[in-house]
Structures are given as C-alpha cells and as structure tokens.
N, C-alpha and C positions, 0 to 999 in steps of 0.2 A: 633544391627548389625552395624549401622552407627558409633556408638561410637567406636566399635572394629576396624573398618576400618580406622577411623581417627587416632587411636593409632598406627596402623601399618604404616600409612603414615608418622607420626611424627618420627618414628624410622628409616625410610628408608633414610639414609643420602646421598645416591647416588645423589639425586636431590634436597637436601636441604642444607642450610648453615650448617656449622660445629656444631653449638651449638644446633640446633633444635632437632636432634634425641636424644640428651642427656636429653632433657626436655620433652620427650614423656610421662613420668609419674611424679607424684608429687615428689616421692623420688629422681628421677634423677634431677628434676629441683632444688630441695632444695640443693642437693649435688653440682651441678654446680654453683649455686649462692654462696655457701660457698667457694668453691675452687677459684672462680674468684673474690670473695668479691664484688659481685654486690650490687649496691645501690637499694633502693626500686623502684626508677624511672627506673633504668635499667631493673629490673626484670619485671616490668609492660610492658615496651617497648618490651622486648624479648618475653613475652607471646603473645602480640598482633601480633608480627612478625610471631610467630609460627602458630597462628590461621589463619592468612592471607595466609600463605604458604599452610596449609592444604586445605583451600577452593580452592585455585588455582590448586593444584595438583588433587583434586577430579574432578574438571571440565575438566581436560585434559584426564583422563582415562575413558574408556568406562565401562559400567556396567559389561560386561564380564571380563574385565581386573581387575576390583575391586574384583570381585568374585574369580578370579584366584589367586590374591594376598593374599586374606584372607585365601583361602584354603591351599596355600603353607605354610603360617606362622602357621596355625593351625596344620600342619603336622610337625612342628618343624624347618622349614627352616628359616634361618636368613633373616629378612626383607629386608636388602640391596640386598642380593643375589636373593631373590624372585622378587624384583623389576627389577633387571638386567635381570631376566629370562623372563620378559614379552616381547611379540612380538610387540614392539612399532613401530609406523610409523616414518618416517623421520621428519614429522611435529611435532609429539609428542616429539621426542627427542630434537628438536630445541626449542620447548616451555619450556621444562624442563631445558634446559641450560640457557634460559633467566630468568627463575625463580631463578635458583641457583645464577646467576650473580647479579640479582637485590637484592636478599635477602642478599647476601654476602656484597654488597655495603651498604645496610641499616644497617647491623649488625656492619660494620666498623664505622658507625656514632654513634652507641650506645655504643660500648665498647671503652676503652682507648687502645692506642698502646700496653701497657704492658699486658692488659687483652687478647688482640688478640694474642700476642706472647705466653702467657701461654696456651691459648686454643689450639693453634696449637701444642704445646708440648704434651698436654693431648691427643689430637687426635692421634698423632704418637705413644704414649705409649700404648693407648688402642687398636689401630689397631694391633700393634705388639703382644700384649697379646692375642687378639682374634685369630690371626693366629696361635699362639703357642698352644692355647687350642684346636683349630680345628685339628691341626696336632697331638696333644697328644691323642685325642680320636681315630683317625685313627690308630695311632701307637699302642695304647693299644689293639684295636680289632685285629690288625694284629698279635701282639705278642700272644694274646690268641688263635687265629686261628692256629698259629704254634705250640703252646704248646699242644693243643688238637688234632692237626693233622686233621683239618677239611677238608672235601672235598669241591670242588667248589659249589656243590649243598647245602651243609650245610651252607656255608658262605652266599649264597644268601638267604636262608630261615631265618637265624638268623638276617641278615640285615633287611629283610622285617618285621620280628617280632618286631625288635627294633623300626622301623619307625611307625608301627601300634600302639605300646604301647605309644609312644611319642604323637601321635595324640589323642589317647583316654584320656591321662592324661590332655592334653591341653583342651579338651572338658569338663573335670570335673572342672577345675579351672575357677574362674571368671576372667574378664579382669584385674581387679586390682591385683589379685593374680599372674597372668602371668607377669604383670609388675614388681611385687615385686621379683619374682624369677629371672627375667631378670636382674634387678638391682643388686641383690646379686651375681649372676654369673659374671656380669661385674666387680664386686669388688673382684673377685678371689675366691669366695666361691664355693665349690663343689655343683653341681646341686642337688644331693640327700639330702645334708644337708639343702640346701635352701628350698627344698620341705618340709622337716621335720619341719622347723621353721615356716611354714605358719600356720595361725590360721584357720585350716580346720574345717568344720562342721562335725558332726557325719556321716551324709549322704555321704559327700565327702570322709571321711576316709574309709567308707565301700566300696564305689566305687573303691577307690585306691586298697584296699585289693583284691577285685574281679579281677581287672585288673592284679595285680601281680600274683595271683593264676592261672589265666587263661594262662598267658604267661609262667609261670613255667611249667604248664602241657603240653603246646605245645612245649616248649623247650625240655622236656623229650622225646617227640616223634621225635624230630630232631636229638638229640645226642644219641650215643650208651650208654649202661650202664657203660662201662669203661670210656667214656668221662665225663659222669655225676659225677662219683666218683672222677675223676681227677680234675674236675672243683670245686667240694666241697673242695678238699684238697688245691687247689690254693687259694680259698676264705679264708679258715681258716688261711693259712700261711700269707696272706697279712694283715688280721685282727690282727694277732699276731705281725707282724712287726710294724703296726701303734700303737699298744698298748705299745710297748717297746720304742717308740720314746720319 
C-alpha cells in the first residue's frame, strides 16, 4: 500500500519538480536519463531528490487525503488531476509550493542549462500530447453516442460502466504493471495494445476475461438490440480500416 502511494506521489507533478513524475517508474527514469543524457552522478542525485520529495509530500497529506488520492488513481484518474482534486488547506498548499520551489532550485543545480531547456521542451510536448489524448477519448465517446443515438440515461450508464471496468482492471494489475502501461501510453501507444503487451499471469488473464465478459453482458442490458448490431458493424468497419492501412 505504501509503495503504491509513493508511486502516485512521484507521478503527481503538480507539486513536484518537472523531472520527478517522469521518474516514478524505472522505465520512465531510464527513458528520461537517456533523453537528457544524464551522467551516473546526475541520475543518483535525481533519484535522491525524488525520494526526498516523496517523503516531504507524504508528511504534508493526511491519512484520509492519501487514501483519497490512491482511490482516485485506482479508478483511472490522472495522478495530477487527483492531487488537484484534494481539499487541501491553505497551509498545505503553501507547503507544497515551497517543496516545488526548493526542488526546482535543487534540480537546477544538478542539470546543465541545456538539459533544463530540453526538459522544459519535453514537458510542453508531453503535456500537449496528454491533452490531445484526453480530448480524443471524449470525442470518440461523443461520436459513438451520436452514431448509436444514445439517450442521456444510456450515456450515463455506459460512462459508469467504463469507469467501473477501469477500476477493476487497475486492481488486477500489479503496481509495476500499472507503471508499465502508463509509460507505454505516455509514449503514444494505445491503452489496449499496452495491456496486451504486459506479461500477465494465467490468473490475471482469466480475471481480465471475466471483467470483459461481465461488462459486455451489462452493456447488452443498456443498449437496444438495434444499437448492439450497429455497434458490432462499427467495430468491424474500423478493424477493416486499420487492416487496410
């Protein structure tokens, strides 16, 4: 539990320096080190800075806030957004600003001016990509809702079903596997493909199949027979389009 929480904190860049969330998992740390061409000394210093930040952040949040943050991320919410959604006191916000300023200053002493510039560019590109992905998911659902002519009630039920499925899948995966999926998606890979590429155990695969079958059965109760037929036709059409590319 504590390890999972610390991973969430490391990913929540709202109150950490720019590089820290990118190093929340080993895969991200390796990629960042390569992209910035960090020396071994710099990597060691950045790891120490990250660990120090984690400890300071943990001391600021209450037990209830830590639980709330973990639950939000387990339900598929972005760690940054989950952290922003906490009901922080003015004192907590002030303490977090101090942490951010202090760590940013320390990071500036570790990285070269060129590396800092490159890191800022990376942040901008990934932030833009993340906003595009989030917008794309919303647009795809809205387009599907229009094509199937969903009622408001059906929209709400499908949204709730999707969130429930996401939370259940999160619970099936280990912390390392969740980090691996997150890193793959951050690199532009589709979430479904990232999941398929995981080294899942037989038990995990069985749990995944159960979740899928359960959600399909419940979706069949939400949509009309005509909508289900139309949905299957849309899926086949899009699969054919991808196959012809």
